[in-house]
N, C-alpha and C positions, 0 to 999 in steps of 0.2 A: 716470822718466827714469833712465838711470845715466850719469854723465856722467865725463870724466876728473878725474884726481885734481886737487884744490885743495889749495894750500899750506896747511900747518895753522899756526894762530894761535901765536905765543910762549905759552909755558906749558901747551901742550895735553898731556895725560895720554897715554898709551900704553895705555889700556884698549881692548877691542874697540868697545866706544861712541864712544871720541873716534876710534879708528881708523876707523868708519863715516863720522863725518862728515868725516873727513881726505879721504876717498874721492868725497865728494860726495853721499852719503845723508843724511838727515836722522833724527836718533836719536830714539828712542820717548818719553824723558824731555823733552827739550829742544825737541822740533820745535813743538807746540803753543803755547807760551807767546811763544818767538822768531818763529815766524812770525806769529803775530797783530799782533805790534808790527810787525814787518815790512810786514805788508800795511796797516796804519793809515798807517805812514810813506809807503808808496808811494801810497796814497789822497790824502794831503796833498801829496805832490808832485805828483800828476797835476793837481790842482785849480789849484795855485799856478802850474802850468807853463802852462795852456791860458788861464789869467786874463793871464799875462803875455804870452802870443803874442797875444793880442786886442789888449793895448795896444800890442805893439810895430808893428802894423800902421798905426798912426797916424802912425809916423814914416816908412814907407817911400817916400811922396811925397816927401819931402825928402830922406832920407839914403841911400835906396836898401836894397836888403836889405845889402850887405856893410857899409854903415853902420851898419846898426842893430844888425847880429850885434856889429860890433866895441864899440860902447858898452855893449851888454848885457854882453858878458864882461869889457871893460874895466874899467867900473865895478863890477860884479860883484866882480873882481879887488882893486880897491883897497879895497873893503869888507872882503872876507876877508882879505887882507893885514894891515888894520889890527885885526881881532877876533883872528885865529890867531896872527899874528906867528910864521912858521914859523922853526924854527933850523936853516937849512939848511948854516951852515958845517960841521956833522958828517955831512951826507949821503954815503953811497957810491955809485958807480956805478950798482948796480942799482935803487937808489932813485931817482936822477935817470932812467935810464931809463924807469921804470915811470911816473912823474909826466910825464916828456915825453911819452910816448905817450898817455896819458890827457889831456892838454892838446891835441894834434892831433886826437883822436877828439872833442873838445868842439867845435873850431872847424869840423871837416868836418859833425859833425850839425846844429849850428844855424846854420851857414851855408847849407849846401842845404836845411835844412828852411825857411826864411826864403825862400829864392828859391821853393820849393813854395809856400808860403803865399801868395804875392804873385799866383800864378796858379789856385790851387784853393782851395776851400772848406775850412776848418780842419779838418772832421771827415774829410772826403776824403783830405787830406794827410797826417793822423795814421794815419790806416787804412792807407794805403799804405807810409808809413814804418815802421808796426809788423810789416810782415814780416821786420825786419832780426832783432829779439830773438827772434821766434817761429822764424825759420829758424834761428838759433843753437842754440835750445834743441832742435831737430831732429836738427841735427847732432850734438850732445853725446850724443844719445841714440841705443841700440843695439837698441829695438824698432820694429817695422812698424808699430804702431798710433799711434806717435808722429807717423809719417809721414804717416798718414791724417789725422791732426788738423791738420797743415800744409797737406795738402791741400785740406780743408776751408776753411782760412784764405783760400789761393791763389783758392778759388772765389768766396769773398767779394769778394776784391780785383777778380776779374775781372769780377763782376757789378756792382760799382761802376761799373768804367769803362763798362759796356754802358748802364746808365743814365744816365751823363754827370752834368752841374751844370744848376741851375735859376738862372736869374738874372732877376729880374724875372716869373716864371711860365712862361719858355721854357727851353726844355731844349737843351743843346748839348752835343758831346763834352768830354770833358777834356781841357785843356790838354796836348801832348804833352810839350812842355819842362818842365811843372810835373810830370809824373808822372815823367820820367827824374830830377829834381832830387828828389823824393820817394825813389825808389829808391836814387839814391847816397846821402842821409841815411842811409835804412834801413842799408845797408852799414857807414857810420860808426857808428848806432847799435848797432849789434852789437859792433863793434871797442870802442865807449864802455864795455859791459857788461864785456867781458873785461879792458880796460885800467883800469877803475873798481876792479872787483874785486881786480886786483893792486896797485894803487896804495892802496888802503884798507889791504891787508895790509903792504905794505911801509912806510907812512909812517902811523902813528897820529894822531889827533886830525884837525883841518880843514886842518892845514899843508899837506898835499898838495893839497889842493882847492884853495886858494889860489894855489900855486905853478902848477897845472893851468891855471886859469882865465888867469894872467897869460901862461904859455906859448901857448894857445889865442888871446889877444889880439894877443900879439906876430906869430904866423901870419897874422891877418887884416889885419894894418896896412898891407900894401900895396895891399889890396884895397879896404878901406873907410876909409881915413884922410880922402878928400876929401869923401865923404857925410858923415863923423861931424862934421868941423868946421861942416858948415852950421847944426848946433843952437846954435853958441857964440852967436850973437845974438838967439836965441828961448827967453827962460825958459820958455815952457810947455812946449816939447818938451826941454828940458833936464829938466824935471819928469816929462814921460812916459819918457824915456830913464833916469832913476835908477828910476822905478817898474817899468818892463821889466827892470831888472838884477836888481833885488830880488825880483820875482814869478816871472822867468821863470830866475834864475839863482842866488841867494844860498839863497833858500828850498827849491827843488827839490832843487838839487843836494847840499846838507846834509842832506836828508830821504832821499836817495835812498844817499849815502855809508853812512848811519847804517843804512839798510835792507841794504846788501851786507854789512855785518858780522854781520848777523842770519840771514842768508839764503844757499844756494849760489849759484853763478851762474845754474844752470837754473830756480831757484825764483824769484830775483829777476827774470829776463826773463819768466816766466810771469805774474808779479803784475803786469807792466806790461800785461796785458789790459785793464786798466781805461782805458787812456789813448785809445782811439778813441772809447767811450761818453762818456767827459768831454769830450772833445774837441768831439763832435757837439753835445753840450748847452751847451759852452760858445759854440759859433759861432752857434747859435740866439738864447741868451739876451743875448750880449754885442755880436753883430755884426749879428744880424736874419737870420742865413744860414738860409733855408730848406731843409730835406732832405725829398725825397719819400719816401714809403713804401718804396719798392723800394730807395733808398739805404739806409735804415734796417735794411731785412734784411738787407742784405749786409753791414753794419757788423757788425750782429748775429750772423752766420755767424762773422766772425772775432773777436769776443769768445766765443763758444760754442767755438771750436776751443780757445782759450787755455784757457779753463775745463775744457773736456774733458782738455787736456795737464796741468794742473794736479792735477785729480783722480787721472789717471795716475800722476803723480808722487807724491803722496801716498802712493797704495795701493802704489807699490813700496816707498816709502821704510817703511812698516809692515812690509810683508813681510819687506824685510832685517832691522829691527831686531827682529822676531818670529824672524827665523832665526837671529840672532846670541846673543839671548835662550835658545833651546833648546840652542845649541851650548854655552854655559856650564854649563847644567844638566847636558848629558850629559857 
């Protein structure tokens, strides 16, 4: 996939290879190592995130989904602020805008995802939510082949809707409110990829993430404060909330921010294709959620579409790099 140009990092050279990276393509010499590390970072993020989501569901009956989201982002912000200690005094307005938008995207993605998770199985919610980054990757592309991969993913999600969900062996349609919340979360997830990429470039280190978490928590305060206060007198719920914050926010977003610095936005979005499969596995292992074979096949379509898009992006990057090399020789 070719994308709109991404901002070059400080210190980038003006060689043809660096210019190719600046325009969203992966250069031949750097891509394998950097992309491999980015893939491992995203895999670790997916695993931690879904374990945290499964843990967060234990809070829903007491705090509600807004309260659980507020606890997750608020506690994560406290941890990250203590570790990163961002020096915000010297930040310029563009840096504040980038981090602020990143924080809003975090609040929207997580808030609506937890609302969907209260009504849908974990694997189903994540699969629908994943339409966000895949749609972003398709929009940033200029090739019809990539639109075909996106349509394959949509077919998988539609099949998932037809299959419905199984509770106690009985099948019934997916909750429409849950599906709507997952779709809104998908839109915020696409925004998160764009905003996170800009914030990681504008603010080095984990300071930007710490402040973004704080912004996200403040945005959720009017909706989740009452529910979050319900855990104050229940020590076991406080431990669950802390565990959720670490597993679902501190660890995954730290890993993803590092991945964003090693891969263009389109590549990062495609690497997240691991998410639906990991979520389905987590739902089965941690929550005992049974997924019928037809639903597994539908989820596999989404993962296949993302893998196909990833291979297309890699092939295009190699062709672009080869073209640059031939141009230098000529």
